[in-house]
PLY file of the C-alpha trace (Angstrom):
ply
format ascii 1.0
element vertex 104
property float x
property float y
property float z
element edge 103
property int vertex1
property int vertex2
end_header
73.77 34.13 89.13
73.97 37.54 90.74
76.47 39.11 93.10
74.59 40.52 96.08
76.37 42.78 98.56
75.55 43.24 102.22
77.04 46.13 104.19
76.53 47.24 107.76
77.78 50.19 109.75
77.39 50.25 113.51
76.47 53.89 114.01
74.91 56.70 112.03
78.29 58.47 112.09
80.08 55.62 110.33
80.18 55.60 106.57
79.48 52.65 104.31
81.28 54.20 101.30
84.34 51.92 101.53
82.13 48.84 101.53
80.09 50.11 98.57
83.26 50.97 96.62
84.48 47.39 97.15
81.17 46.08 95.82
81.37 48.35 92.76
84.89 47.11 91.98
83.54 43.54 91.92
80.52 44.37 89.80
77.98 43.62 92.53
74.49 43.68 91.02
72.57 44.85 94.12
73.47 45.62 97.70
71.69 46.00 101.02
72.87 48.32 103.83
71.97 48.29 107.52
72.90 51.14 109.86
72.71 49.47 113.25
74.70 47.46 115.74
75.65 43.92 114.77
74.14 42.85 118.09
70.76 44.08 116.90
68.83 41.04 115.67
66.33 43.30 113.89
68.34 44.19 110.81
65.76 44.92 108.12
68.20 44.99 105.21
69.79 41.68 106.23
66.31 40.16 106.27
65.51 41.78 102.91
68.73 40.36 101.44
67.88 36.89 102.75
64.46 37.12 101.07
65.91 38.51 97.84
68.68 36.00 97.09
68.03 33.07 94.78
69.76 29.79 94.01
73.11 30.43 92.33
73.57 33.91 93.81
76.71 34.86 95.74
76.44 37.13 98.77
79.52 39.33 99.16
80.61 41.07 102.36
83.77 43.08 102.98
84.30 41.05 106.16
82.24 38.60 108.17
82.01 41.02 111.13
79.68 43.12 108.95
77.37 40.12 108.58
77.36 38.51 112.03
78.79 39.29 115.45
79.19 35.71 116.62
80.39 32.49 115.05
77.08 30.87 115.93
75.09 33.57 114.10
77.45 33.38 111.12
77.16 29.59 110.87
73.37 29.78 111.12
73.28 32.33 108.32
75.65 30.25 106.18
73.42 27.21 106.71
70.32 29.20 105.73
71.95 30.59 102.59
73.43 27.23 101.61
69.99 25.62 101.93
68.77 28.13 99.31
71.72 27.33 97.02
73.38 30.67 97.78
77.15 31.03 98.27
78.94 33.46 100.60
82.18 35.33 99.98
84.19 37.65 102.21
86.68 40.07 100.68
88.85 40.09 103.82
88.81 36.55 105.17
90.00 33.52 103.23
86.83 31.55 104.00
84.75 31.50 100.82
81.89 29.03 100.27
82.29 29.37 96.49
85.45 27.22 96.72
85.74 23.50 97.53
87.75 24.32 100.69
85.13 26.78 101.85
82.38 24.20 101.55
84.02 21.96 104.16
0 1
1 2
2 3
3 4
4 5
5 6
6 7
7 8
8 9
9 10
10 11
11 12
12 13
13 14
14 15
15 16
16 17
17 18
18 19
19 20
20 21
21 22
22 23
23 24
24 25
25 26
26 27
27 28
28 29
29 30
30 31
31 32
32 33
33 34
34 35
35 36
36 37
37 38
38 39
39 40
40 41
41 42
42 43
43 44
44 45
45 46
46 47
47 48
48 49
49 50
50 51
51 52
52 53
53 54
54 55
55 56
56 57
57 58
58 59
59 60
60 61
61 62
62 63
63 64
64 65
65 66
66 67
67 68
68 69
69 70
70 71
71 72
72 73
73 74
74 75
75 76
76 77
77 78
78 79
79 80
80 81
81 82
82 83
83 84
84 85
85 86
86 87
87 88
88 89
89 90
90 91
91 92
92 93
93 94
94 95
95 96
96 97
97 98
98 99
99 100
100 101
101 102
102 103
């Protein structure tokens, strides 16, 4: 099992340092960073993360807004990760697929 972080900042002027510091505090093994709008479907690092994760891994985000900009996109991503045996955890929101409640 590995902790895999995913961070995204919307503009080149924004800084991902806070997200990376949160990952470091958790002991995240590897992280992926996109610098683009959440509306942009072409997020190369999100795609790289999806290819990289393996069964038993946990993807960590500081908040779900960094991962997806709509509930539909978030649910699709959760379904895709779950099908690979990968869990998802947000540091901000209480929804965490590593818990029995989060799996509902």
